[in-house]
C-alpha positions in Angstrom: 0.0 0.0 0.0 1.3 3.4 -1.0 0.3 6.4 1.2 0.6 10.1 0.9 0.2 12.5 3.8 -1.4 15.8 2.8 -2.4 17.3 6.1 -1.4 17.3 9.7 -1.7 13.9 11.4 -4.0 15.3 14.1 -6.5 16.4 11.5 -6.4 13.7 8.9 -4.6 12.1 6.0 -5.2 11.3 2.3 -4.2 7.7 1.5 -3.7 6.2 -1.9 -4.7 2.6 -2.0 -3.1 0.5 -4.8 -5.4 -1.6 -6.9 -5.1 -5.3 -7.1 -3.9 -7.1 -10.3 -3.2 -4.0 -12.3 -6.5 -2.4 -11.4 -6.6 1.4 -10.8 -6.1 2.5 -7.2 -8.1 5.1 -5.3 -7.6 7.9 -2.9 -9.4 7.8 0.5 -9.6 10.7 2.8 -9.4 9.6 6.5 -10.4 11.8 9.4 -9.0 11.3 12.9 -11.6 11.1 15.7 -11.0 13.3 18.7 -12.7 10.9 21.2 -9.9 8.5 22.1 -11.1 5.3 23.8 -8.9 3.3 26.1 -9.8 -0.1 24.7 -11.4 -1.3 21.5 -12.7 -4.8 21.5 -13.1 -5.8 17.8 -14.3 -9.0 16.1 -13.4 -9.3 12.4 -14.4 -11.9 9.9 -17.3 -13.0 7.7 -20.2 -14.9 9.3 -21.2 -16.3 5.8 -18.1 -18.5 5.7 -18.6 -20.8 8.6 -15.6 -20.5 11.0 -14.7 -17.2 9.3 -17.4 -15.8 11.5 -15.6 -16.6 14.8 -14.5 -13.1 15.4 -18.0 -11.4 15.1 -19.6 -14.2 17.2 -17.0 -13.7 19.9 -17.7 -9.9 20.2 -21.4 -10.7 20.2 -21.0 -13.0 23.2 -18.6 -10.6 24.8 -21.1 -7.8 24.5 -23.9 -10.0 25.9 -21.9 -11.1 28.9 -20.2 -8.0 30.2 -21.6 -4.6 31.2 -20.6 -1.5 29.2 -17.8 0.8 30.4 -17.2 4.2 28.9 -13.5 3.4 28.4 -14.2 0.2 26.5 -15.8 0.2 23.1 -17.0 -3.2 21.7 -17.6 -3.4 17.9 -18.4 -6.0 15.3 -15.9 -5.2 12.5 -17.1 -7.8 10.1 -15.3 -7.3 6.8 -15.5 -3.5 6.8 -11.8 -3.0 6.1 -10.8 0.7 5.8 -14.2 1.8 7.1 -12.8 0.8 10.5 -10.1 3.4 10.3 -11.7 5.9 12.7 -12.2 3.2 15.3 -8.6 2.0 14.9 -7.0 5.4 15.2 -9.2 6.4 18.1 -8.1 3.4 20.3 -5.1 3.3 22.6 -5.3 -0.5 23.0 -7.0 -3.0 20.6 -8.2 -6.5 21.3 -9.1 -8.5 18.2 -11.0 -11.8 17.9 -10.4 -13.6 14.7 -9.8 -17.0 13.2 -6.1 -17.5 12.3 -4.0 -20.0 10.3 -1.5 -21.2 12.9 -0.8 -24.3 10.9 -2.1 -26.3 13.9 -5.0 -28.6 14.5 -8.5 -27.1 14.2 -9.6 -25.5 17.5 -6.0 -24.5 18.5 -6.4 -21.2 20.3 -3.6 -18.7 20.9 -3.3 -15.2 22.4 -0.9 -13.0 20.4 0.5 -9.8 21.9 2.2 -6.9 20.2 5.2 -8.2 18.3 3.8 -11.7 18.2 0.9 -10.4 16.1 3.0 -10.1 13.0 2.6 -13.7 11.8 -1.2 -13.3 12.0 -1.0 -10.2 9.8 1.2 -12.0 7.2 -0.5 -15.4 7.1 -3.7 -14.8 5.2 -6.7 -17.1 5.2 -9.2 -14.4 4.0 -9.1 -10.8 2.5 -10.1 -9.1 5.7 -6.6 -9.8 7.2 -4.9 -8.0 4.4 -7.2 -5.0 5.1 -6.5 -5.0 8.8 -2.7 -5.1 8.1 -3.1 -2.0 5.9 -5.3 -0.4 8.5 -2.5 -0.6 11.1 0.1 0.6 8.6 -2.0 3.6 7.8 -2.7 4.3 11.5 1.1 4.3 12.1 1.5 6.7 9.2 -1.0 9.0 10.8 0.8 8.8 14.2 -2.2 7.0 15.7 -1.1 3.4 15.9 -2.4 1.6 19.0 -0.1 1.4 22.0 -0.9 -2.3 22.4 -2.5 -4.9 20.2 -3.7 -8.3 21.3 -5.3 -11.0 19.0 -7.3 -13.9 20.4 -7.2 -16.3 17.5 -8.3 -19.9 16.8 -7.4 -22.3 14.0 -10.6 -22.8 11.9 -12.0 -26.2 11.0 -14.2 -25.3 8.0 -14.3 -22.3 5.7 -16.0 -23.6 2.6 -19.5 -23.9 4.0 -21.1 -20.8 2.5 -23.9 -19.6 4.6 -23.1 -22.2 7.2 -22.7 -22.0 11.0 -19.6 -22.1 13.1 -18.3 -25.7 13.3 -19.0 -27.4 16.6 -15.3 -27.3 17.3 -15.2 -23.5 17.3 -18.6 -22.9 18.7 -17.5 -24.8 21.8 -14.6 -22.4 22.2 -16.6 -19.1 22.2 -16.8 -18.9 26.0 -13.1 -19.7 26.5 -12.1 -17.1 23.8 -14.3 -14.4 25.4 -12.8 -15.1 28.9 -9.3 -14.8 27.5 -10.3 -11.5 26.0 -11.8 -10.3 29.2 -8.6 -11.2 31.0 -6.6 -9.1 28.5 -8.9 -6.1 29.1 -8.4 -6.5 32.8 -4.6 -6.7 32.4 -4.9 -3.2 30.8 -6.6 -2.0 34.0 -10.3 -2.3 33.1 -12.3 -4.9 34.9 -15.6 -5.8 33.4 -18.6 -6.8 35.5 -20.9 -9.5 34.2 -24.4 -8.5 33.3 -27.1 -9.8 35.6 -28.7 -13.0 34.2 -31.6 -12.2 32.0 -30.6 -8.5 31.6 -31.9 -6.8 28.5 -29.0 -6.0 26.2 -29.0 -3.6 23.3 -28.0 -5.4 20.0 -24.4 -5.0 18.8 -25.2 -5.8 15.2 -28.2 -5.9 12.8 -30.9 -8.2 14.1 -30.9 -10.4 11.0 -27.2 -11.3 11.5 -27.3 -11.9 15.2 -26.5 -15.5 16.0 -30.0 -16.7 17.1 -32.1 -15.3 14.2 -29.3 -16.1 11.7 -29.3 -19.7 12.7 -33.1 -20.0 12.9 -33.7 -18.4 9.5 -30.9 -20.2 7.7 -32.2 -22.8 5.1 -31.0 -26.4 5.4 -28.4 -27.8 2.9 -31.2 -29.5 1.0 -32.7 -26.2 0.2 -29.6 -24.1 -0.3 -26.4 -25.6 -1.6 -23.5 -24.5 0.6 -20.6 -24.7 -1.9 -22.1 -22.7 -4.8 -25.0 -22.7 -7.3 -25.6 -26.4 -8.0 -26.9 -25.5 -11.5 -23.3 -24.7 -12.5 -21.4 -27.1 -10.3 -22.2 -30.4 -12.2 -22.7 -30.2 -15.9 -22.9 -33.0 -18.5 -20.2 -33.2 -21.1 -20.7 -31.2 -24.3 -22.3 -27.8 -24.9 -24.2 -26.5 -21.9 -27.9 -25.8 -22.4 -29.7 -23.9 -19.7 -32.4 -25.8 -17.9 -35.7 -24.6 -19.5 -37.6 -25.4 -16.3 -35.6 -22.8 -14.4 -37.7 -19.6 -13.9 -35.7 -16.4 -13.7 -36.9 -13.8 -11.2 
């Protein structure tokens, strides 16, 4: 990524983002938020790709379990990439939940701190990690890199189940991952109290992608192929003729 500073770091920066595969790049104007938060708890990943959704599901559970504190901001980062820049540059310390390729057995969980985070940034299993690496590089250019960065990561078991749930292996690790994250926030000096059982909690993400409604409304494999459009996955030899019984909408 090539970047060009045009204004004072406390006011903002204009960044040139190189295109991929000879595609034209683009300039993005980034403002710096004035309201610095002490801790940003961020989940990144894509809930549509099975275990890729581990990060967002972790912050959803984190938000549901622990009471809010003004110093601690909890956000579902999803796959927003550079749209997270204001959050990144406004945080002194960042805790990230994500699935990571540790080249270990599925379900292997690790806590990476500061310099140990580099392998996570350079070992890609999905596009959002590239985006986060560039986010941190741009934040450093702006003089607003986090003072501390911790990643709670887990080795995924399945990524090719489009529209699928977390694997049982990773689902069973959500509570452990959230507790590890809480301990890191406490290590930074911010103890989080558990919410009373049955307490009403404001949603962290859009209702349709929260875990319960997403799972309840997701069609079964018989109704929705999980590896692509089955009309195009298996074709007889010879010239393809579109199925005349297929009704376009």
